[in-house]
N, C-alpha and C positions, 0 to 999 in steps of 0.2 A: 485467503491467500494474503500474506503480509508482504506487500511489495516495497522495496527499500527497507527491509525489515531490521536492519542493523544487528544489534546484539539481542534483540527480542523484546525491547521495552514495551511494545503493544501486543506482539503475538503470544508471548509466553503467559501473560495474564489471561488471554483468551483461552490457552490450552489449559490453564489452571481451572477454568470454569467449564471444562469439558468439551470445547470446540476443537475440531480437528484442524490443525494449523500447519501450513506450508509457508516458511519464510524464504524470500528471495532477497539477495544482497550481493552488491558488486565487490565488497571488500573481503578478501579471503580471511583477514584477522578477524573481522566482525562475525563471519560465518562460524569460525572456529569458537568464538566466545559464546555465540548463541546456542551452539550445540553443547558446549560445556555448562551453560546456564541451565538448559533444559535437562541434561544429565543430573546436574546437582540438585535440581528441583523434582526429579523424577517425573517429568512432564513428557508426554507423547506429542512431540513437535519435530518437524523435519525442516532443516535449513539447507538450501542449495545456493551455491555461488553462481551468479549470472550477472553480466553487465546489462545495462538498461536496454539495449536493443534486442537481447537474447531472453529476457525475463518471461515474455509471453510463451516462448518456445520451451523454455524450462518448465514452466507451469503445465504446459499441455504434455510434455514427455513425462512428467511425474504422475500423469494419469488423473489429475484433477479435473472435475467437470467444468465446462465453461460457465455455468451458472454460479460457481462458487462467488462468495462475496469478496470483494477486494477491500483491502486497507492499504492506502498509499500514503507513505511519508517521505516523500522525495527530498532530495538536498534542495538548497536555495534555488538552483536553476530550474526546478520543476521536473515534470515527468513527460516531456514532449516526445521523446523517442518510444518510451513504453506506450503511450496513448496511440501513437502512429501504429504501432504493432497490434494493439488491442483492436483497433479499427478494422484489421483485416481478418478477424474472427467471424465465423458465420453466426454463432451464438454468443451473445454478450452476457456478462453478469447482471443480475437483477439490481444490484446496489454497489456503489464505490463510496467509500468513506475516505476523504482526502484530508490529511493533515498538512498544513502549510505554515512555514515560517517566513514566507515571502508573498505579500499581497498581490504583487504584479504578476508573478508566475502562476499563482492560483487563479487570477482572473484570465490569463492566457489558456490555462489548462481547462478551466470551467467552460470556455468556448469550445475547446475540442471535445469535451464530454457532451456538450450541447449538440454538436455535429452528430455525435453517435446516438442521440436520442435520450440523454439523461437530463434531468432537471433537478435543481437543488430541492431537497425536502426538508432540510434543517441546516442551520449554520450557528456556530458559536465561536466568539473570539475569546482568547485567554491572555491576560497580561502577565505573562510568565516572568518577565524581567521589569519590574516597576521602575519608573522613572528613566526608562529608555524608549526608543522608538520601535523596539521589537514586540511583535504581537504573534501569537500562535492562533491559527484558525482552523477549525474542524468543520468541514461540510460533508453532508450525506447526500449523495446524488442517487436517484432512482430512475429506472428505465421503464417506459411504458411498454407492455407486451405487444 
């Protein structure tokens, strides 16, 4: 499940590799673009519009199992409301891959994931914009059974 999936920058390459992908995004224009991108690439990927507070419900309504792996690429403000909704599920995903462009919200959201039983499994920072203060970080969190 590609949460904050935008136009499919992460989800569509996964679909190309044979993964079943559900993208969730708040922007209607981005959802339309992701659907068009999937169609143009002949990929089986589903995109749904949902604001951050309704993404977990949209995911459940789409019939995807709770143990689906999550890929989160939230805006600079992080994924606070999504993680609060996630915490209300009885069964949680085994893994969450979190892509962040803002270290402070990544730290805050990592604490929230820790409260849900997740621990960081791997992390990597990417200097996508050399000679600026911007850094992209990808952290994989796993949950103990």
